[in-house]
C-alpha positions as CSV (number, residue, x, y, z in Angstrom):
1,M,-0.4,8.6,-8.0
2,S,2.4,11.0,-8.6
3,E,4.5,10.7,-12.1
4,T,7.5,9.4,-10.1
5,H,5.7,6.5,-8.3
6,I,5.9,3.1,-10.1
7,I,3.7,1.4,-7.5
8,P,0.6,3.1,-6.3
9,S,1.8,4.0,-3.1
10,T,0.1,3.9,0.6
11,D,1.5,7.5,0.8
12,L,-1.5,8.8,-1.2
13,Y,-3.5,7.3,1.7
14,A,-1.3,7.7,4.8
15,A,1.0,10.6,3.8
16,H,0.4,12.2,7.0
17,L,-0.7,9.3,9.2
18,P,1.7,8.5,12.2
19,S,3.8,5.1,11.8
20,D,3.3,3.8,15.5
21,P,0.1,1.6,15.8
22,E,-1.3,3.4,18.7
23,T,-0.5,6.7,17.4
24,L,-2.4,5.6,14.3
25,F,-5.5,4.3,16.1
26,G,-5.8,7.5,18.0
27,F,-5.2,9.7,14.8
28,L,-7.6,8.0,13.0
29,S,-10.2,7.7,15.5
30,E,-10.2,11.1,16.2
31,A,-10.4,11.9,12.5
32,V,-13.3,9.7,11.7
33,S,-14.9,10.8,14.9
34,D,-14.6,14.4,13.9
35,A,-15.9,13.5,10.5
36,L,-19.2,11.3,11.8
37,K,-19.7,13.2,15.2
38,P,-21.3,10.2,17.0
39,A,-24.0,11.7,19.3
40,N,-24.1,8.4,22.0
41,A,-22.0,5.6,22.8
42,Y,-23.0,3.1,20.1
43,E,-22.4,5.6,17.5
44,A,-18.9,6.0,18.9
45,Y,-18.7,2.2,19.0
46,L,-19.4,2.0,15.2
47,V,-16.9,4.7,14.6
48,G,-14.4,2.9,16.7
49,Q,-15.1,-0.2,14.5
50,I,-14.8,1.5,11.2
51,T,-11.7,3.0,12.5
52,E,-10.0,-0.4,13.0
53,L,-11.3,-1.5,9.5
54,D,-9.6,1.5,8.1
55,I,-6.5,0.5,9.7
56,E,-6.6,-3.1,8.5
57,I,-7.5,-1.9,5.1
58,L,-4.4,0.5,5.3
59,R,-1.8,-2.5,6.5
60,H,-3.1,-5.0,3.7
61,R,-2.3,-1.9,1.2
62,Q,1.1,-1.6,2.7
63,M,1.9,-5.1,2.8
64,S,0.6,-5.6,-1.1
65,N,2.6,-2.7,-2.1
66,A,5.8,-4.1,-0.2
67,L,5.3,-7.2,-2.1
68,I,5.4,-5.8,-5.5
69,Q,8.1,-3.3,-4.7
70,N,10.4,-6.2,-3.6
71,E,9.4,-8.2,-6.8
72,L,10.0,-5.1,-8.7
73,G,13.7,-4.8,-7.2
74,N,14.2,-8.3,-8.2
75,E,12.9,-7.8,-12.0
76,V,15.6,-5.0,-11.9
77,I,18.3,-7.0,-10.6
78,V,17.6,-9.6,-13.2
79,A,17.2,-7.3,-16.1
80,L,20.7,-5.5,-15.6
81,T,22.4,-8.5,-14.6
82,G,20.8,-11.5,-16.5
83,H,20.8,-13.8,-13.1
84,R,17.8,-14.4,-11.0
85,L,19.4,-15.2,-7.5
86,L,16.3,-16.8,-6.3
87,G,15.4,-20.0,-8.0
88,S,18.6,-19.8,-10.1
89,R,19.9,-22.9,-8.6
90,T,22.5,-25.2,-10.1
91,P,22.6,-28.7,-8.8
92,D,25.3,-27.7,-6.6
93,G,23.2,-24.9,-4.6
94,L,23.1,-21.4,-5.6
95,D,24.2,-19.9,-8.9
96,L,27.5,-18.1,-7.8
97,R,27.3,-16.1,-10.7
98,A,24.4,-14.4,-9.7
99,I,25.9,-13.8,-6.1
100,H,29.2,-12.3,-7.3
101,D,28.3,-10.5,-10.5
102,P,29.8,-7.1,-10.5
103,K,26.9,-5.4,-12.1
104,R,24.8,-6.6,-9.1
105,A,25.8,-4.0,-6.9
106,E,24.6,-1.3,-9.3
107,A,21.6,-3.1,-10.4
108,K,20.6,-3.3,-6.7
109,S,21.2,0.6,-6.3
110,I,18.7,1.3,-9.0
111,A,16.3,-1.0,-7.7
112,N,16.6,0.3,-4.4
113,D,16.3,4.1,-6.1
114,L,13.4,3.2,-8.0
115,N,11.6,2.0,-4.9
116,S,12.5,5.1,-2.8
117,S,10.1,7.7,-1.5
118,D,12.6,10.2,-2.7
119,P,11.1,11.4,-6.3
120,T,14.7,12.5,-7.5
121,R,15.9,9.3,-6.7
122,V,12.9,7.6,-8.8
123,T,13.7,9.8,-11.7
124,Q,17.2,9.0,-11.7
125,A,16.6,5.1,-11.6
126,K,14.1,5.7,-14.2
127,A,16.6,7.2,-16.4
128,Q,19.4,4.6,-15.6
129,L,16.9,1.9,-16.6
130,T,16.4,3.7,-19.8
131,E,19.8,4.0,-20.7
132,H,20.2,0.5,-20.3
133,G,17.3,0.0,-22.7
134,V,15.2,-1.7,-19.9
135,D,11.2,-1.6,-20.2
136,L,10.0,-0.5,-16.8
137,A,6.4,-1.2,-17.6
138,L,7.3,-4.7,-18.5
139,L,9.2,-5.2,-14.9
140,T,6.4,-3.6,-13.4
141,A,3.9,-6.2,-15.1
142,R,6.5,-9.1,-14.2
143,A,6.8,-7.7,-10.6
144,Y,2.7,-7.8,-10.2
145,Q,2.8,-11.5,-11.5
146,A,5.5,-12.5,-9.5
147,A,4.2,-11.0,-6.1
148,T,3.2,-14.1,-4.3
149,G,0.5,-13.3,-2.0
150,I,-0.9,-10.2,-3.6
151,A,-4.2,-11.9,-4.2
152,A,-4.7,-12.5,-0.5
153,H,-4.1,-9.1,0.4
154,N,-6.8,-7.6,-2.5
155,D,-9.1,-10.2,-1.4
156,A,-8.9,-8.9,2.3
157,I,-9.2,-5.5,1.4
158,E,-12.1,-6.2,-0.7
159,R,-14.0,-7.8,2.2
160,L,-12.6,-5.5,5.0
161,E,-14.2,-2.6,2.6
162,V,-17.5,-4.3,2.5
163,R,-17.5,-4.6,6.1
164,R,-16.6,-0.8,6.6
165,R,-19.0,0.2,3.8
166,R,-22.0,-1.9,5.9
167,L,-21.1,-0.4,9.3
168,H,-21.1,2.9,7.7
169,Q,-24.4,2.5,6.5
170,D,-25.5,1.3,10.1
171,F,-24.2,4.4,11.3
172,D,-26.0,6.4,8.8
173,R,-29.1,4.7,9.6
174,M,-29.0,5.6,12.9
175,V,-28.0,9.1,12.5
176,N,-31.2,9.2,10.4
177,A,-33.2,8.0,13.1
178,R,-32.2,10.3,15.8
179,A,-34.8,12.3,17.1
180,Q,-35.1,15.7,15.5
181,A,-36.0,18.8,17.5
182,A,-39.4,20.1,16.9
183,T,-39.9,23.4,15.2
184,P,-42.9,25.6,16.0
185,V,-45.4,25.6,13.0
186,S,-46.5,29.5,14.1
187,Q,-45.8,31.7,16.5
């Protein structure tokens, strides 16, 4: 994780992966196949299954990170404006102060920069938060805590990784069971 990233980035796993699902599957399928070198149709089938699990794991990581980034943005806005837009209801409806607060535009801009993939924008956003006396570690902790649904993604990732490991073990057993070419003992 780079010094500028707040949330563990899926870029660590997918920096050069295509974003189109069909292209992604083809790219990963080729990469996994090149790495494992299946020798028959069933081994190729297992490689395809491993690839599909890799894609599902990546999707759950991306969704989990998106939830956290969204909550971090909300926490930045709350820290800089003092208003929580969601859940800050009055008997008459939404708290209009939260919507019309002049600090909200700046807070939203800082939140967007903080979640940017541009390291310069992230660094500037961190500096702005520091200038405002905001503890980024505390906001990040609150974002993790408030990210509803993150546990479901983490559980799914764990289950998928276990399935992937088992498929990989099956593949390894098949490779180890392949017939070996006989080598002459003497000539």
